[in-house]
GUKERO-351769 format. One line per field, with one value per residue (C-alpha): residue number from 0; x, y, z. Coordinates in nm, 4 decimals, always signed. Layout:
<nodes>
num	NUM;...
east	X;...
north	Y;...
up	Z;...
</nodes>
This chain:
<nodes>
num	0;1;2;3;4;5;6;7;8;9;10;11;12;13;14;15;16;17;18;19;20;21;22;23;24;25;26;27;28;29;30;31;32;33;34;35;36;37;38;39;40;41;42;43;44;45;46;47;48;49;50;51;52;53;54;55;56;57;58;59;60;61;62;63;64;65;66;67;68;69;70;71;72;73;74;75;76;77;78;79;80;81;82;83;84;85;86;87;88;89;90;91;92;93;94;95;96;97;98;99;100;101;102;103;104;105;106;107;108;109;110;111;112;113;114;115;116;117;118;119;120;121;122;123;124;125;126;127;128;129;130;131;132;133;134;135;136;137;138;139;140;141;142;143;144;145;146;147;148;149;150;151;152;153;154;155;156;157;158;159;160;161;162;163;164;165;166;167;168;169;170;171;172;173;174;175;176;177;178;179;180;181;182;183;184;185;186;187;188;189;190;191;192;193;194;195;196;197;198;199;200;201;202;203;204;205;206;207;208;209;210;211;212;213;214;215;216;217;218;219;220;221;222;223;224;225;226;227;228;229;230;231;232;233;234;235;236;237;238;239;240;241;242;243;244;245;246;247;248;249;250;251;252;253;254;255;256;257;258;259;260;261;262;263;264;265;266;267;268;269;270;271;272;273;274;275;276;277;278;279;280;281;282;283;284;285;286;287;288;289;290;291;292;293;294;295;296;297;298;299;300;301;302;303;304;305;306;307;308;309;310;311;312;313;314;315;316;317;318;319;320;321;322;323;324;325;326;327;328;329;330;331;332;333;334;335;336;337;338;339;340;341;342;343;344;345;346;347;348;349;350;351;352;353;354;355;356;357;358;359;360;361;362;363;364;365;366;367;368;369;370;371;372;373;374;375;376;377;378;379;380;381;382;383;384;385;386
east	+4.1578;+4.1679;+4.2028;+4.0817;+4.2702;+4.5831;+4.5347;+4.7301;+4.6522;+4.7310;+4.6837;+4.4669;+4.3653;+4.4832;+4.2639;+4.3785;+4.2188;+4.2136;+4.3072;+4.4187;+4.6156;+4.6576;+4.9164;+4.8762;+5.0808;+5.1517;+5.2360;+5.4772;+5.7055;+5.6317;+5.7401;+5.5248;+5.5937;+5.4570;+5.3358;+5.0966;+4.7588;+4.6306;+4.2605;+4.1423;+3.8101;+3.7595;+3.7507;+4.1029;+4.3275;+4.7067;+4.8402;+5.1717;+4.9611;+4.6433;+4.3423;+3.9665;+3.7653;+3.6589;+4.0206;+4.1212;+3.8597;+4.0257;+4.3653;+4.2214;+4.0736;+4.4050;+4.5987;+4.8111;+4.6812;+4.7260;+4.4971;+4.6258;+4.9888;+5.1645;+5.3649;+5.7351;+5.6964;+5.9428;+5.8355;+6.0018;+5.9356;+6.0982;+6.4465;+6.3370;+6.3644;+6.2980;+6.1630;+5.9994;+5.6429;+5.6015;+5.2419;+5.0952;+4.7426;+4.5348;+4.1959;+4.1121;+3.9480;+3.9141;+3.5470;+3.6220;+3.9039;+3.6865;+3.4040;+3.6422;+3.7681;+3.4139;+3.3479;+3.6694;+3.5725;+3.2348;+3.3997;+3.6515;+3.3555;+3.1705;+2.9043;+2.7830;+2.9695;+2.8094;+2.8419;+2.6854;+2.3971;+2.3380;+2.3353;+2.0953;+1.8526;+1.8981;+1.7802;+1.4782;+1.3984;+1.4365;+1.1954;+0.9437;+0.9997;+0.8364;+0.9702;+1.0108;+1.2407;+1.4323;+1.4787;+1.6154;+1.8632;+1.9668;+2.0286;+2.2363;+2.4352;+2.5189;+2.6334;+2.9108;+3.2332;+3.2862;+3.6298;+3.4654;+3.1636;+3.3461;+3.4233;+3.0716;+2.9796;+3.3284;+3.3058;+3.5795;+3.4313;+3.1013;+3.2201;+2.9107;+2.7198;+2.4398;+2.4006;+2.3740;+2.1168;+1.9082;+1.8833;+1.8186;+1.5403;+1.4221;+1.4280;+1.6224;+1.9607;+2.2683;+2.4015;+2.7580;+2.6872;+3.0054;+3.0387;+3.3020;+3.0606;+2.7848;+3.0191;+3.1179;+2.7675;+2.8782;+2.5482;+2.4262;+2.6417;+2.5829;+2.3733;+2.3338;+2.5688;+2.3150;+1.9672;+1.8920;+1.6966;+1.4422;+1.6830;+1.9667;+1.7449;+1.6361;+2.0007;+2.0756;+1.7865;+1.9033;+2.2563;+2.1362;+1.9108;+2.2045;+2.4261;+2.1752;+2.1422;+2.5191;+2.5493;+2.2835;+2.4591;+2.7939;+2.6533;+2.4916;+2.7898;+2.9678;+3.3449;+3.4946;+3.7342;+3.5137;+3.4059;+3.6234;+3.5733;+3.6030;+3.2718;+3.3880;+3.4331;+3.7894;+3.9506;+4.1537;+4.4121;+4.5080;+4.8226;+4.7820;+5.0203;+4.8933;+5.0187;+4.9464;+4.7366;+4.3591;+4.0905;+3.9124;+4.1791;+3.9776;+4.1697;+4.4415;+4.5705;+4.6755;+4.9254;+5.2885;+5.3421;+5.0669;+5.2219;+5.2153;+5.5561;+5.6956;+5.9760;+6.2146;+6.5382;+6.5612;+6.4972;+6.1708;+6.0672;+5.7953;+5.6295;+5.6643;+5.8066;+6.0798;+6.1740;+6.1758;+6.3975;+6.6330;+6.6798;+6.7555;+7.0684;+7.3991;+7.5051;+7.8359;+7.6472;+7.5040;+7.4824;+7.2830;+7.0537;+6.9925;+6.9157;+6.6576;+6.4967;+6.4736;+6.3462;+6.0579;+5.8329;+5.8125;+5.8880;+6.2016;+6.3060;+6.2840;+6.4806;+6.7633;+6.7733;+6.7934;+7.1015;+7.2744;+7.4536;+7.2071;+7.2312;+7.3663;+7.0966;+6.8130;+6.6204;+6.5701;+6.4812;+6.2458;+5.9155;+6.0289;+6.1419;+5.8104;+5.6147;+5.8029;+5.7360;+5.3640;+5.3356;+5.5060;+5.2766;+4.9533;+5.0779;+5.1856;+4.8740;+4.5616;+4.3338;+4.4931;+4.4761;+4.1007;+4.0885;+4.2708;+4.0554;+3.7478;+3.8231;+3.7056;+3.8448;+3.8372;+4.1086;+4.3461;+4.4724;+4.7545;+4.8734;+5.2434;+5.5202;+5.6674;+5.4963;+5.6478;+5.4590;+5.1551;+4.8652;+4.8591;+4.5571;+4.6521;+5.0027;+5.1834;+5.2377;+5.0563;+5.2887;+5.1881;+4.8234;+4.9097;+5.1152;+4.8371;+4.6004;+4.8505;+4.8867;+4.5081;+4.4643;+4.7073;+4.5024;+4.1831;+4.3593;+4.4690;+4.1148;+3.9850;+4.2353;+4.4262;+4.7151
north	+16.3472;+16.0131;+15.7185;+15.4045;+15.1782;+15.2581;+14.9847;+14.9126;+14.7292;+14.7465;+14.4669;+14.5203;+14.2404;+13.9877;+14.1356;+14.3050;+14.6495;+14.7777;+15.1352;+15.3820;+15.7054;+16.0490;+16.3241;+16.5928;+16.8590;+16.8493;+17.1865;+17.1272;+17.3865;+17.6389;+17.4067;+17.2078;+16.8386;+16.6512;+16.3169;+16.0294;+16.0689;+15.7150;+15.6353;+15.2980;+15.1180;+15.1261;+15.5075;+15.5735;+15.8198;+15.8236;+16.1801;+16.1053;+15.9210;+15.7160;+15.9295;+15.8901;+16.0878;+16.3321;+16.3792;+16.4234;+16.6969;+16.8786;+16.8308;+17.0001;+17.2842;+17.3430;+17.3518;+17.0460;+16.8896;+17.1943;+17.2927;+17.6513;+17.7150;+18.0378;+18.2274;+18.2039;+17.9125;+17.6265;+17.2735;+16.9372;+16.5835;+16.3256;+16.2434;+16.3802;+16.7579;+17.0875;+17.4098;+17.7424;+17.8273;+18.1108;+18.2184;+17.8845;+17.7903;+17.5064;+17.3803;+17.1706;+17.3060;+17.1391;+17.0717;+16.9151;+16.7007;+16.5735;+16.4957;+16.3081;+16.1032;+16.0142;+15.8948;+15.6924;+15.5156;+15.4298;+15.2799;+15.0830;+14.9249;+14.8463;+15.1096;+15.3710;+15.7001;+16.0382;+15.9850;+15.6399;+15.7728;+16.0538;+15.8209;+15.5864;+15.8771;+15.9773;+15.6278;+15.6752;+16.0046;+15.8625;+15.5821;+15.8234;+16.1828;+16.3759;+16.7049;+16.5498;+16.2832;+16.5464;+16.7543;+16.4511;+16.3848;+16.7514;+16.7486;+16.4327;+16.5927;+16.8928;+16.6520;+16.5251;+16.7116;+16.9777;+16.8345;+16.5032;+16.6143;+16.6177;+16.2481;+16.1415;+16.0008;+15.8747;+16.0722;+16.3303;+16.4551;+16.5642;+16.5665;+16.6152;+16.8499;+16.5972;+16.5338;+16.9034;+16.9586;+16.6600;+16.7601;+17.1257;+17.0495;+17.2676;+17.6303;+17.5404;+17.6729;+17.4607;+17.3739;+17.4613;+17.7149;+17.6114;+17.7463;+17.4857;+17.2082;+17.3588;+17.3708;+17.0098;+16.9037;+16.9471;+16.9948;+17.2671;+17.5418;+17.8861;+17.7441;+17.9409;+17.8328;+17.9271;+17.8226;+17.4846;+17.5079;+17.2488;+17.1341;+17.0944;+16.9013;+16.6595;+16.6067;+16.5245;+16.2766;+16.1170;+16.0938;+15.8960;+15.6732;+15.5901;+15.5391;+15.2944;+15.1087;+15.0743;+14.9605;+14.6934;+14.5668;+14.5636;+14.3688;+14.1129;+14.0638;+13.7303;+13.7775;+13.6198;+13.4021;+13.3190;+13.4701;+13.7215;+13.5562;+13.1951;+13.0124;+12.7498;+12.8038;+12.8284;+12.4906;+12.4455;+12.1670;+12.0938;+11.9125;+11.5354;+11.2487;+10.9521;+10.6020;+10.4812;+10.5241;+10.5312;+10.4364;+10.7661;+11.0066;+11.3208;+11.6462;+11.4843;+11.3418;+11.6965;+11.7052;+11.6763;+11.4060;+11.1842;+10.8509;+10.8916;+10.7838;+10.9970;+10.9165;+11.1990;+11.1752;+10.7999;+10.8177;+10.7205;+10.9142;+10.8007;+11.1440;+11.4935;+11.5989;+11.3345;+11.4546;+11.8205;+11.7706;+11.5363;+11.7899;+12.0598;+11.8708;+11.9716;+11.7586;+11.6923;+11.4872;+11.1871;+10.9713;+11.2353;+11.2839;+10.9082;+10.8926;+11.1692;+10.9920;+10.6686;+10.8247;+10.6482;+10.9577;+11.3046;+11.4476;+11.2324;+11.3423;+11.7053;+11.6451;+11.4685;+11.7406;+12.0139;+11.8521;+11.8164;+12.0872;+12.2875;+12.3084;+12.6512;+12.8807;+12.6524;+12.9346;+13.1125;+12.7903;+12.6290;+12.7389;+12.6119;+12.2836;+12.2396;+12.3188;+12.0467;+11.7961;+11.8740;+11.8357;+11.4974;+11.3842;+11.4611;+11.3433;+11.0072;+10.9620;+11.0367;+10.9438;+11.2212;+11.4621;+11.3985;+11.4951;+11.8199;+11.8999;+11.8290;+12.1367;+12.3514;+12.7007;+12.7234;+12.9194;+12.6644;+12.7414;+12.5068;+12.4651;+12.4025;+12.4375;+12.7029;+13.0418;+13.0566;+12.7500;+12.7669;+13.0057;+12.9269;+13.1307;+13.4231;+13.4605;+13.2852;+13.3473;+13.0267;+12.9470;+12.5812;+12.6738;+12.8965;+12.6286;+12.3732;+12.6222;+12.6636;+12.2886;+12.2502;+12.5123;+12.3185;+12.0030;+12.1918;+12.3238;+11.9741;+11.8462;+12.1356;+12.0588;+12.3843;+12.2545
up	+6.9463;+7.1263;+6.8895;+7.0634;+6.8188;+7.0205;+7.2766;+7.5931;+7.9165;+8.2833;+8.5364;+8.8452;+9.0829;+8.8267;+8.5506;+8.2310;+8.2086;+7.8489;+7.7791;+7.5172;+7.5108;+7.3585;+7.3838;+7.6476;+7.8241;+8.1961;+8.3544;+8.6411;+8.8006;+8.5289;+8.2473;+8.0052;+7.9494;+7.6489;+7.7797;+7.7190;+7.8842;+7.9367;+7.9784;+8.1119;+8.0883;+8.4642;+8.4563;+8.5797;+8.3976;+8.4162;+8.4095;+8.5831;+8.8417;+8.8301;+8.9231;+8.9095;+8.6571;+8.9288;+9.0344;+8.6713;+8.6336;+8.9241;+8.7562;+8.4481;+8.6490;+8.8260;+8.4988;+8.5863;+8.2647;+8.0422;+7.7573;+7.7430;+7.6491;+7.7443;+7.4840;+7.5643;+7.8050;+7.7915;+7.7023;+7.6550;+7.5416;+7.7665;+7.6331;+7.2957;+7.2693;+7.4439;+7.2976;+7.3718;+7.2645;+7.0162;+6.9451;+7.0625;+6.9657;+7.1065;+6.9904;+7.2948;+7.6095;+7.9504;+7.8765;+7.5363;+7.6726;+7.9568;+7.7131;+7.4835;+7.7777;+7.8841;+7.5291;+7.5320;+7.8545;+7.7018;+7.3914;+7.5967;+7.7771;+7.4548;+7.5207;+7.2705;+7.3006;+7.2304;+6.8544;+6.8771;+7.0854;+6.8354;+6.5338;+6.7139;+6.7624;+6.3988;+6.3036;+6.5305;+6.3587;+6.0080;+6.1001;+6.2559;+6.1408;+6.4209;+6.5508;+6.8942;+6.7494;+6.5521;+6.8688;+7.0506;+6.7673;+6.7653;+7.1416;+7.1039;+6.8198;+7.0365;+7.3100;+7.0812;+7.1639;+6.8984;+6.8267;+6.7294;+6.5259;+6.1915;+6.2427;+6.3407;+5.9982;+5.9120;+5.5858;+5.5429;+5.2149;+5.3688;+5.7312;+5.9499;+5.7194;+5.6405;+6.0128;+6.0873;+5.8125;+5.9216;+6.2864;+6.1953;+5.9450;+5.6533;+5.7588;+6.0733;+6.1781;+6.1415;+6.4883;+6.3839;+6.1109;+5.9324;+5.5794;+5.4957;+5.5888;+5.3743;+5.0754;+5.1418;+5.0413;+4.6802;+4.5002;+4.7341;+4.5819;+4.7217;+5.0048;+5.3221;+5.5977;+5.8653;+5.7479;+5.5934;+5.2678;+5.1594;+4.8886;+5.1360;+5.3728;+5.1011;+5.0084;+5.3717;+5.3885;+5.0619;+5.2052;+5.5073;+5.2984;+5.0713;+5.3758;+5.5256;+5.1958;+5.1645;+5.5278;+5.4735;+5.1621;+5.3405;+5.6355;+5.4045;+5.1777;+5.1542;+5.1394;+4.8303;+5.0280;+5.3276;+5.6589;+5.8410;+6.1800;+6.2883;+6.2745;+6.5218;+6.8960;+7.0238;+7.0868;+7.4047;+7.3886;+7.7471;+7.8506;+7.8580;+7.9277;+7.7202;+7.7943;+7.4441;+7.1332;+7.1577;+6.9090;+6.9828;+7.1050;+7.0345;+7.0499;+7.2656;+6.9351;+6.8480;+7.1342;+7.0282;+7.2870;+7.1455;+7.0343;+6.6579;+6.5213;+6.2397;+5.9980;+5.9147;+5.7154;+5.7753;+6.1500;+6.3184;+6.6270;+6.8708;+6.8767;+6.7365;+7.0733;+7.0524;+6.7040;+6.8051;+7.1086;+6.9236;+6.6451;+6.9022;+7.0121;+6.8520;+6.5579;+6.7309;+6.9919;+6.8008;+7.1108;+7.3002;+7.0015;+6.9748;+7.3466;+7.3114;+7.0165;+7.2141;+7.5376;+7.7156;+7.7050;+7.5568;+7.9010;+7.9267;+7.5747;+7.6777;+7.9979;+7.8089;+7.5391;+7.8017;+7.9482;+7.6080;+7.4040;+7.1927;+6.8134;+6.7167;+6.5767;+6.6845;+6.8537;+6.5232;+6.3409;+6.5923;+6.4362;+6.0945;+6.2527;+6.4315;+6.1139;+5.9272;+6.2062;+6.2212;+5.8435;+5.8707;+6.1523;+5.9719;+5.6329;+5.7792;+5.9970;+5.7891;+6.0786;+6.2885;+5.9970;+5.9971;+6.3660;+6.2931;+5.9903;+6.2001;+6.4111;+6.1178;+6.1487;+6.5283;+6.7035;+6.8575;+7.2086;+7.3053;+7.6650;+7.7116;+7.9702;+7.7416;+7.7048;+7.3562;+7.2374;+7.4643;+7.5135;+7.8851;+7.9817;+7.7598;+7.9046;+7.6192;+7.2484;+7.1428;+6.8531;+6.8646;+6.8258;+6.5322;+6.3592;+6.4038;+6.2382;+5.9518;+5.8944;+5.9221;+5.6500;+5.4307;+5.4869;+5.3918;+5.0815;+4.9818;+5.0236;+4.8126;+4.5383;+4.5778;+4.7865
</nodes>
C-alpha cells in the first residue's frame, strides 16, 4: 500500500516536485533487493532510475520491479541484512501495483483517485437512487485496486462492506463476496456473503446516511480553541534598510533593523539587531561588544560582530536570545506591538541574509517568522487577559 503522507520532493527545472514512496523489490542479476519505489506528481517513478509510467509498466512486465518472489531466492536490504526466501507469499500483482501508482499520482496532484471517484458516484446514487446511478457506482468501486478497497471508507470495523452492499443493491451479488466483510456489518449475523438481503441493504443505506450526517457536523464544528488554519493571508516581511523612524512604518517596523531602541540589562541598543549581534560577542571582549552596540547601522553591527570572537555556545542559545529581544522590543514600544498584533494570525515569512532566520522564498527555516508569531500570540494572550 502506498501511503501518501510519506512526502518527499525532487527538484526539476527549479521546481519542487512532490512525491511519496513505498517498499518494493528489484530483481537484478538473480537477486532481490528491497528498495524504495518513489512516485512523483509529474508521473515519473524512481525504481533505481527515473522512468515514465509507460516505462515503469514495462519494468513490471519484465520482472525488474518484482511482485513474484521465488522460493529459495536470495534477497537483501541495502546495508541492512540479507536473507533467503522460504515459502514466500505476495499479495500485490503488477496490475494492482500499477493501479495504486496511478492513484498516488492523482492524489499528489490534488485530483480524486479511484476511491474518491467511487465515493463521488455513491453520493450521486444516494441523491438519485436509479439503477443507472447504482451501476455507475458499482463500476467505480470495481475500479478501485482490490488492495485498497478495505480502506475506501476509512472504517476498519466495517471495512468496505457497506460500500459493497450499496453498489450491489438488495438481491444483488457482493462485488467481493467476502464473508469477513459481511460479518463486519455486526447486526447482519448469519447474512449471506454472496447475495445482499433487503435488511443488509437498508443497514448499508443507514450507514451512509449516518456517515453523511457526521461529516456535515464535523465540517460545521467550531474548534474550542479557534480555527485550525490561519484566517489571514501570509505576510511577507521583505528586507528594508530604514534611515530612521516613521510615523507609519507598516510591516517594516517588524524588521529587526528597524530603529526601535531597547533596554536590556542596563544597556540600550539602537535596534534588536544591534542587541543580538552584541550579545553574540564573547564576554571577554567588552570593547568589541560596545563597538557593536554603538554601530551606525544594523548591517555595520553584524559586520563588527562577525570579526569579533564568538560567545561560546551561542549557536544553541540564539533562538532563546532572539525571543528575549523581540519580547523586549514589543513590550517597550506599544505602538509597534499594535502593528504586530494587527497581523492577526497570518503566517509570517521573514526575509534575511541567513537561511536559518529567513524564509527566503522557501529555502530557509524562517525562525524569525516563527518567533514573531510566538511573540504575537503572547501579545494576543495579554490582551485577552490570559497572558
